[in-house]
C-alpha positions as CSV (number, residue, x, y, z in Angstrom):
1,M,-71.7,150.5,-83.2
2,A,-71.4,147.2,-81.4
3,D,-71.6,143.9,-83.1
4,T,-74.9,142.2,-83.3
5,Q,-75.8,138.7,-84.6
6,P,-79.5,138.4,-85.4
7,A,-80.8,134.8,-85.6
8,P,-82.3,133.8,-88.9
9,Q,-86.1,133.5,-88.8
10,D,-86.9,130.1,-90.3
11,G,-90.2,129.1,-88.6
12,R,-89.0,125.7,-87.4
13,K,-87.3,125.3,-84.0
14,D,-85.8,122.0,-85.1
15,N,-84.5,123.3,-88.4
16,P,-81.3,121.3,-89.0
17,F,-79.9,124.1,-91.2
18,R,-80.4,126.8,-88.6
19,A,-76.8,126.4,-87.3
20,V,-75.4,127.1,-90.7
21,G,-77.6,130.1,-91.2
22,L,-76.5,131.4,-87.8
23,L,-72.8,130.9,-88.8
24,F,-73.3,133.0,-92.0
25,A,-75.3,135.6,-90.1
26,A,-72.4,136.0,-87.7
27,V,-69.9,136.3,-90.7
28,R,-72.1,138.9,-92.5
29,T,-72.6,140.9,-89.3
30,S,-68.9,140.8,-88.4
31,L,-67.9,142.0,-91.9
32,E,-70.4,144.9,-91.7
33,G,-69.7,145.7,-88.0
34,V,-67.1,147.7,-86.2
35,K,-65.3,147.0,-82.9
36,N,-64.8,150.5,-81.8
37,P,-66.8,153.7,-82.4
38,G,-65.5,155.8,-85.3
39,Q,-63.7,152.7,-86.8
40,A,-64.3,151.6,-90.4
41,P,-66.3,148.4,-90.8
42,R,-64.2,145.2,-91.1
43,W,-64.8,144.7,-94.8
44,V,-63.3,148.1,-95.5
45,R,-60.3,147.4,-93.2
46,I,-59.8,144.1,-95.1
47,V,-59.9,145.7,-98.6
48,R,-57.4,148.4,-97.6
49,V,-54.7,145.8,-98.1
50,R,-55.1,146.4,-101.9
51,E,-52.9,149.5,-101.4
52,F,-49.9,147.1,-101.1
53,V,-50.5,145.5,-104.4
54,D,-48.8,146.7,-107.6
55,P,-51.7,147.4,-110.0
56,D,-49.4,146.7,-113.1
57,T,-47.6,143.5,-112.0
58,G,-50.0,142.2,-109.4
59,D,-47.0,141.8,-107.0
60,A,-48.0,142.2,-103.3
61,D,-46.4,142.3,-99.9
62,A,-46.4,139.1,-97.9
63,I,-49.2,140.1,-95.6
64,A,-51.3,141.4,-98.4
65,K,-50.8,138.1,-100.3
66,G,-51.9,136.2,-97.2
67,V,-55.0,138.3,-96.7
68,M,-56.0,138.1,-100.4
69,A,-55.4,134.4,-100.5
70,A,-57.5,133.9,-97.3
71,M,-60.4,135.9,-98.8
72,G,-60.1,134.0,-102.1
73,G,-60.4,130.7,-100.1
74,F,-63.4,132.1,-98.2
75,G,-65.0,133.0,-101.5
76,E,-64.4,129.6,-102.9
77,A,-65.9,128.0,-99.8
78,L,-69.1,130.1,-100.1
79,A,-69.3,129.2,-103.8
80,Q,-69.2,125.5,-102.8
81,I,-71.7,126.0,-100.1
82,T,-74.0,127.8,-102.5
83,R,-73.6,124.8,-104.9
84,F,-74.4,122.2,-102.2
85,T,-77.4,124.3,-100.9
86,L,-78.9,124.4,-104.3
87,T,-78.4,120.6,-104.6
88,A,-79.9,120.1,-101.2
89,Y,-82.9,122.1,-102.2
90,D,-83.5,119.9,-105.2
91,L,-83.2,116.8,-103.0
92,L,-85.4,118.2,-100.3
93,L,-88.0,119.2,-102.9
94,Q,-88.1,115.6,-104.1
95,G,-88.1,114.3,-100.5
96,D,-91.0,116.7,-99.7
97,A,-93.0,115.2,-102.5
98,A,-92.5,111.8,-101.0
99,K,-93.3,113.2,-97.6
100,A,-96.6,114.7,-98.9
101,L,-97.4,111.3,-100.4
102,V,-96.8,109.7,-97.0
103,E,-99.2,112.2,-95.4
104,V,-101.9,111.5,-98.0
105,S,-101.5,107.8,-97.6
106,A,-101.6,108.1,-93.8
107,D,-104.9,110.0,-94.0
108,F,-106.3,107.4,-96.3
109,V,-105.2,104.4,-94.1
110,K,-106.3,106.1,-90.9
111,T,-109.8,106.7,-92.4
112,A,-110.0,103.2,-93.9
113,T,-109.1,101.6,-90.5
114,S,-111.3,103.9,-88.4
115,K,-114.3,102.5,-86.4
116,E,-116.7,104.7,-88.3
117,F,-115.5,103.5,-91.7
118,I,-115.5,99.8,-90.7
119,N,-119.0,100.2,-89.2
120,A,-120.3,101.8,-92.3
121,L,-119.1,98.8,-94.4
122,E,-120.6,96.4,-91.9
123,V,-124.0,98.1,-92.1
124,A,-123.8,98.1,-95.9
125,V,-123.3,94.3,-96.0
126,G,-125.8,93.6,-93.2
127,Q,-123.3,92.8,-90.5
128,P,-123.6,94.0,-86.9
129,E,-121.4,96.9,-86.0
130,S,-118.1,96.1,-84.3
131,A,-117.4,97.7,-80.9
132,S,-114.0,98.8,-82.2
133,S,-111.9,98.8,-85.4
134,P,-110.0,95.5,-85.8
135,L,-107.4,97.4,-87.8
136,A,-106.7,100.1,-85.1
137,P,-103.1,98.8,-84.7
138,V,-102.5,99.6,-88.3
139,A,-103.5,103.3,-87.7
140,N,-101.0,103.4,-84.8
141,V,-98.2,102.2,-87.1
142,V,-99.1,104.9,-89.6
143,D,-99.0,107.6,-86.8
144,T,-95.4,106.5,-86.1
145,I,-94.4,106.7,-89.8
146,V,-95.9,110.2,-90.0
147,K,-93.9,111.3,-87.0
148,I,-90.7,110.0,-88.6
149,A,-91.5,111.8,-91.9
150,D,-92.1,115.0,-89.9
151,K,-88.4,114.9,-89.0
152,V,-87.3,115.1,-92.6
153,P,-86.2,118.6,-93.5
154,E,-88.3,120.6,-95.9
155,P,-87.1,122.9,-98.8
156,E,-88.2,125.9,-96.8
157,D,-85.8,125.0,-94.0
158,L,-82.9,126.1,-96.3
159,A,-84.2,129.7,-96.3
160,A,-82.0,130.6,-93.4
161,I,-78.9,129.8,-95.4
162,G,-80.2,131.4,-98.6
163,K,-80.9,134.7,-96.8
164,E,-77.4,135.0,-95.5
165,L,-75.7,134.0,-98.8
166,F,-77.7,136.7,-100.5
167,G,-76.6,139.2,-97.9
168,L,-72.9,138.3,-98.6
169,L,-73.0,137.9,-102.4
170,A,-75.8,140.0,-103.9
171,V,-75.3,143.0,-106.2
172,E,-77.4,146.1,-106.0
173,L,-76.9,148.3,-109.1
174,L,-77.8,152.0,-108.9
175,D,-80.7,153.2,-111.0
176,L,-80.3,151.9,-114.5
177,N,-82.6,154.6,-115.8
178,D,-80.4,157.4,-114.6
179,S,-80.6,160.1,-117.4
180,K,-77.0,161.2,-116.6
181,L,-75.6,157.7,-117.1
182,D,-73.0,157.6,-119.9
183,K,-69.5,156.2,-120.6
184,T,-67.9,158.6,-118.1
185,T,-70.0,157.3,-115.2
186,E,-67.8,155.5,-112.6
187,A,-70.3,154.9,-109.7
188,H,-72.5,152.0,-110.5
189,V,-73.2,150.0,-107.3
190,D,-75.1,150.8,-104.1
191,I,-72.3,150.0,-101.6
192,A,-74.6,149.8,-98.6
193,K,-76.8,147.2,-100.2
194,T,-74.3,145.1,-102.0
195,G,-72.8,142.0,-100.4
196,K,-69.6,142.8,-98.6
197,L,-67.8,139.7,-99.8
198,R,-68.7,140.8,-103.4
199,L,-67.1,144.2,-102.7
200,I,-64.0,142.6,-101.3
201,Q,-63.8,140.4,-104.4
202,W,-63.8,143.4,-106.6
203,G,-61.4,145.2,-104.4
204,F,-58.9,142.4,-104.9
205,D,-60.0,141.8,-108.5
206,Q,-60.6,138.2,-107.8
207,S,-62.8,135.7,-109.6
208,F,-65.7,133.7,-108.2
209,K,-67.1,130.4,-109.4
210,I,-70.8,129.9,-110.2
211,Y,-71.9,126.3,-110.2
212,H,-75.1,124.7,-111.6
213,V,-74.6,126.4,-114.9
214,G,-73.8,123.3,-117.0
215,Q,-71.2,120.6,-116.5
216,N,-68.5,123.0,-115.5
217,P,-68.6,126.1,-113.2
218,V,-68.4,129.5,-114.8
219,E,-65.9,132.0,-113.3
220,I,-67.0,135.6,-112.9
221,S,-64.8,138.5,-111.8
222,R,-66.4,141.8,-112.7
223,L,-70.0,141.0,-113.5
224,G,-72.2,143.5,-111.8
225,S,-69.5,146.0,-110.9
226,R,-70.8,148.4,-113.6
227,R,-74.0,149.1,-115.3
228,V,-74.1,147.9,-118.9
229,W,-76.6,148.3,-121.7
230,Q,-77.1,147.5,-125.3
231,A,-74.1,149.3,-126.9
232,A,-70.7,148.8,-128.3
233,N,-67.8,148.7,-125.8
234,A,-66.7,152.2,-126.7
235,M,-70.0,153.5,-125.4
236,L,-69.9,151.7,-122.1
237,P,-68.3,153.1,-118.9
238,A,-64.5,152.6,-118.9
239,R,-64.2,152.3,-115.1
240,A,-66.1,151.1,-112.1
241,V,-65.1,152.7,-108.8
242,G,-66.5,151.9,-105.4
243,K,-66.2,154.4,-102.5
244,W,-67.1,154.2,-98.9
245,G,-67.5,156.9,-96.3
246,D,-68.6,160.5,-96.1
247,A,-66.6,163.5,-97.2
248,P,-63.9,164.4,-96.5
249,A,-63.1,160.9,-95.2
250,V,-64.0,159.0,-98.4
251,E,-62.1,155.7,-99.2
252,E,-61.8,154.0,-102.5
253,V,-62.5,150.3,-101.9
254,Y,-62.2,149.1,-105.5
255,S,-61.3,150.5,-108.9
256,L,-61.8,148.3,-112.0
257,N,-60.6,149.3,-115.5
258,F,-62.5,148.0,-118.5
259,G,-60.0,149.1,-121.1
260,D,-57.7,146.9,-123.3
261,A,-57.7,143.2,-122.3
262,K,-60.6,143.8,-119.8
263,A,-62.9,145.5,-122.3
264,G,-66.3,143.8,-122.2
265,V,-65.2,141.1,-119.8
266,D,-68.4,141.4,-117.7
267,V,-70.5,141.1,-120.8
268,Q,-68.6,138.0,-121.7
269,E,-69.3,136.6,-118.3
270,V,-73.1,137.2,-118.9
271,N,-72.8,135.2,-122.2
272,N,-70.8,132.5,-120.5
273,L,-73.5,132.1,-117.8
274,L,-76.3,132.1,-120.3
275,E,-74.6,129.5,-122.5
276,G,-73.9,127.3,-119.5
277,L,-77.6,127.4,-118.8
278,G,-78.4,126.5,-122.4
279,Y,-79.3,129.9,-123.7
280,A,-77.1,129.5,-126.8
281,L,-79.5,131.1,-129.2
282,P,-79.5,133.5,-130.9
283,A,-75.8,133.0,-131.8
284,V,-73.5,135.8,-130.6
285,A,-70.7,136.9,-132.8
286,D,-68.7,138.8,-130.2
287,K,-69.4,137.7,-126.6
288,K,-67.8,140.9,-125.2
289,V,-70.3,143.2,-126.9
290,F,-73.8,143.9,-125.6
291,D,-75.7,143.6,-128.9
292,D,-79.3,142.8,-129.8
293,K,-78.5,139.1,-129.7
294,L,-77.5,139.2,-126.1
295,A,-80.6,141.2,-125.3
296,A,-82.6,138.4,-127.0
297,R,-80.9,135.8,-124.8
298,L,-81.7,137.8,-121.7
299,R,-85.4,138.1,-122.7
300,R,-85.5,134.3,-123.1
301,F,-83.8,133.9,-119.7
302,Q,-86.2,136.4,-118.1
303,V,-89.4,134.8,-119.4
304,I,-88.4,131.3,-118.4
305,N,-87.3,132.5,-114.9
306,G,-90.4,134.5,-114.3
307,L,-88.7,137.9,-114.4
308,K,-89.8,141.2,-116.0
309,I,-88.9,141.0,-119.7
310,T,-86.7,143.9,-120.5
311,G,-83.7,142.5,-122.4
312,A,-81.6,144.5,-119.9
313,L,-79.2,143.4,-117.2
314,D,-81.2,144.7,-114.3
315,N,-80.9,143.8,-110.7
316,S,-83.4,140.9,-110.9
317,T,-81.7,139.4,-113.9
318,L,-78.1,140.0,-112.8
319,N,-78.7,138.3,-109.4
320,R,-80.7,135.4,-110.8
321,L,-77.9,134.6,-113.2
322,I,-75.8,133.8,-110.1
323,H,-78.6,131.9,-108.4
324,L,-79.9,134.8,-106.2
325,D,-83.5,136.0,-105.8
326,Y,-83.4,139.8,-105.8
327,E,-87.1,140.1,-104.9
328,A,-87.1,137.5,-102.1
329,K,-83.6,138.3,-100.9
330,G,-82.6,134.6,-100.9
331,L,-81.2,131.8,-103.0
332,K,-82.9,130.6,-106.1
333,R,-81.5,128.4,-108.9
334,A,-81.5,130.0,-112.3
335,K,-83.7,127.9,-114.6
336,P,-81.9,126.4,-117.7
337,F,-83.3,126.9,-121.2
338,R,-86.0,124.5,-122.4
339,A,-87.7,125.4,-125.7
340,R,-91.0,124.1,-124.3
341,D,-90.9,126.7,-121.5
342,L,-91.1,129.6,-124.0
343,P,-94.7,131.0,-124.2
344,Q,-96.4,130.4,-127.5
345,G,-95.7,133.2,-129.9
346,F,-92.9,134.7,-127.7
347,D,-90.8,137.2,-129.6
348,D,-87.3,137.5,-128.1
349,S,-86.4,140.5,-130.3
350,K,-88.5,143.0,-128.4
351,N,-90.0,143.8,-125.0
352,P,-93.7,143.1,-124.5
353,A,-95.9,146.2,-125.1
C-alpha cells in the first residue's frame, strides 16, 4: 500500500509541539509502510540485516554494522526525546497551574474593576453612581496578560508526541491467560500492535535506555519480548521468536535465547526499573527469578500507578514501567514509590478479592 502520514489530532491549531508529533508520525508510518505492492514493510527490510551477524561472536559485515549502529543511535535519540518530553510535561503542568491562577486572578480583577461592582460599592456608602468605572484601564491590562498566558503551551499539547512515541515503542503481549502457555512457547508478542522500533531493537538484540527511574537511566534489552510469570527460570520460556508474514512466506524478525548468561535477564530488568523508582521492598534475593517478592513489588507499583492489581507483568504494567500508557496509547510517567501513597491496610502479598 502507499505511504500515508496522518496528522496527530491535538485540538490546538497553534500547538508548538505539533511539528514534532508530525515528524514522529512520519517516521512511524514510514517504518510500517511499503514503497511498492508486495514488498515487505521497511522495518522488516531493515531487520533482515541481522542475517549478516554471527550469532556467536557478534561480528557483522560492514553494511550490517552501519545499519545496526544507525538504528541504535535512533533508539538513543528517541530515549532522550522521551526523557525530555516527560520533563516538559512536568514543567508545563506547573506552568498550567500558574496559568490557571492568572485566569482566576483576571476574573477577580475584571469583576472588581467593573462598572457594576464600583456602582454597587458607591450605593452601599451613599455615593452617587459613576457613569463609568475609573479602573477600566486596569481591566484592559488584565486582558492583555490573559492573552499572553493563553500562548503558554499546556500539558495536553504534548499528547501528539506521546501518541507517536507509544506507536514506536509500545509492547503488546499475547494473551497472558493462554491455557497452552508453557516453557516451550516461543510466540509471545503481537507483532502487528507492537512498536516497530521495539521489534528492530529485539532483532538486533540491542539495549534501550529508560530515563526518569532514579538518578541514572536503566538499560533494558529484552523486557517484554516474552511472557513471564511467577516461576523459576527453568519453568519460563527458553526462547522468544518473532515472525512476520503469512505462510509460506514467513520471516523470522528476531530470535532471543534466554538460556545460560541471558537466563532471567528480562526479569532482572523489571527489578532494576522498580528499584530505580524506589520499589526496593520487599527485598529480592535473586533479581533474575520471578518470585513472590517481585510479585509483591509489582502490586505496590500497580496500586500507586492506578493499575489493576494482579502481581503480574501484564500489558498495562509492562508499558507503564517504561513510561507508556497502555490504555490511553500515549506517554505517562511511572510514579515512584512513596509509602504514603499506599492505601491503608494494603496487602502486597495477594491480589484483591
